C-alpha positions as CSV (number, residue, x, y, z in Angstrom):
1,M,8.4,9.3,-35.9
2,P,8.6,10.7,-39.3
3,T,8.1,14.7,-39.7
4,R,7.3,16.6,-42.5
5,A,10.4,18.1,-44.2
6,S,10.2,21.5,-45.9
7,E,10.8,21.8,-49.7
8,N,14.8,22.0,-49.3
9,G,14.7,18.7,-47.0
10,H,15.0,20.5,-43.6
11,V,12.7,20.2,-40.8
12,G,11.3,23.5,-39.5
13,V,11.7,24.7,-36.1
14,G,8.2,25.4,-35.5
15,S,7.1,21.6,-36.3
16,A,10.0,20.4,-34.2
17,A,9.0,22.5,-31.5
18,K,5.4,21.4,-31.9
19,E,6.5,17.8,-31.8
20,V,8.5,18.2,-28.7
21,A,5.5,19.9,-27.0
22,E,3.2,17.0,-28.1
23,H,5.7,14.4,-26.4
24,A,6.1,16.4,-23.4
25,S,2.1,16.7,-23.0
26,A,1.8,12.8,-23.5
27,L,4.6,12.2,-21.1
28,A,3.0,14.4,-18.5
29,R,-0.4,12.7,-18.9
30,L,1.4,9.2,-18.4
31,E,3.2,10.4,-15.3
32,V,-0.3,11.7,-13.9
33,E,-1.7,8.4,-14.7
34,L,1.2,6.4,-13.0
35,A,0.8,8.6,-10.0
36,G,-2.8,8.0,-9.7
37,L,-2.3,4.1,-10.1
38,E,0.2,4.3,-7.3
39,L,-1.9,6.3,-4.9
40,R,-4.8,3.8,-5.4
41,Q,-2.5,0.9,-4.5
42,K,-1.3,2.6,-1.4
43,A,-4.7,3.5,-0.5
44,G,-5.8,-0.1,-0.7
45,A,-2.8,-1.1,1.4
46,L,-3.9,1.3,4.0
47,G,-7.4,0.2,3.9
48,A,-6.2,-3.4,4.4
49,G,-4.1,-2.5,7.2
50,A,-6.9,-0.8,8.9
51,G,-9.2,-3.8,8.6
52,L,-6.4,-6.1,9.8
53,G,-5.8,-3.7,12.8
54,V,-9.5,-3.7,13.6
55,G,-9.3,-7.5,13.5
56,A,-6.4,-7.6,15.8
57,T,-8.3,-5.5,18.2
58,V,-11.3,-7.5,18.3
59,G,-9.2,-10.7,18.5
60,A,-7.4,-9.2,21.4
61,L,-10.7,-8.6,23.4
62,F,-11.8,-12.1,22.8
63,A,-8.4,-13.4,24.0
64,L,-8.6,-11.2,27.1
65,G,-12.3,-12.4,27.7
66,F,-11.1,-16.3,27.3
67,L,-8.1,-15.7,29.6
68,L,-10.2,-14.2,32.1
69,A,-12.7,-17.1,31.8
70,A,-9.9,-19.6,32.1
71,L,-8.8,-17.9,35.2
72,A,-12.0,-17.9,36.7
73,A,-12.7,-21.6,35.8
74,G,-9.2,-22.6,37.0
75,L,-10.1,-21.1,40.4
76,A,-13.6,-22.6,40.6
77,T,-13.2,-25.9,39.0
78,V,-10.9,-28.9,38.1
79,V,-8.1,-28.5,35.9
80,D,-9.7,-30.1,32.7
81,V,-12.1,-27.2,32.2
82,W,-9.5,-24.6,33.1
83,L,-6.9,-26.1,30.7
84,A,-9.4,-26.2,27.8
85,L,-10.3,-22.4,28.3
86,L,-6.7,-21.6,28.7
87,I,-5.8,-23.3,25.4
88,V,-8.7,-21.6,23.6
89,G,-7.5,-18.2,24.9
90,L,-3.9,-18.6,24.0
91,A,-5.0,-19.8,20.3
92,L,-7.0,-16.5,20.2
93,A,-4.0,-14.5,21.4
94,A,-1.7,-16.2,18.8
95,I,-4.3,-15.3,16.0
96,T,-4.5,-11.8,17.2
97,G,-0.6,-11.4,17.1
98,L,-0.5,-12.6,13.6
99,L,-3.3,-10.2,12.5
100,A,-1.3,-7.4,14.3
101,V,1.9,-8.3,12.4
102,L,0.0,-8.4,9.0
103,A,-1.5,-5.1,9.7
104,A,1.7,-3.5,10.6
105,A,3.3,-4.9,7.3
106,S,0.4,-3.5,5.3
107,F,0.6,0.0,6.8
108,R,4.2,0.1,6.1
109,K,3.4,-0.9,2.5
110,G,1.0,1.9,2.2
111,T,2.8,4.8,3.7
112,P,4.0,7.4,3.0
113,P,0.8,7.9,0.4
114,V,3.1,9.6,-2.3
115,P,3.5,8.2,-5.7
116,E,7.2,7.7,-5.3
117,A,7.8,5.5,-8.6
118,A,5.9,8.5,-10.5
119,I,8.0,11.2,-9.0
120,A,11.2,9.2,-9.5
121,E,10.2,8.7,-13.3
122,A,9.4,12.4,-13.7
123,K,12.8,13.3,-12.2
124,R,14.5,10.9,-14.6
125,T,12.7,12.3,-17.6
126,T,13.4,15.9,-16.6
127,E,17.1,15.1,-16.3
128,A,17.0,13.2,-19.7
129,I,15.4,16.4,-21.3
130,R,17.7,18.8,-19.7
131,G,20.9,16.8,-20.3
């Protein structure tokens, strides 16, 4: 970035300090923006994890209901009805397990809710300025 030189061709200390301050201010604004974006992404992942966890819980309740109905039908009737209800219950249990795994992965992705990339970038910038 070009700077204004004084009459003898040298850049003044005041203008150089002003330029450094402007760069530092712009860098700080960008790092705050990066931190905000990262926190929004993590909050979204936590929300998705919560939704998937609720889905897994509802699925587990349905699976339990179907498995209990299968047990009752198995005791009361012929194997055909019992087997049909058992298959439906096991399918719901498998779907519930898949939702639980997806929820756990989403929670791991969203925690801890700290802007790690922004903090690392700020540390690198600080070290570059110092050294």
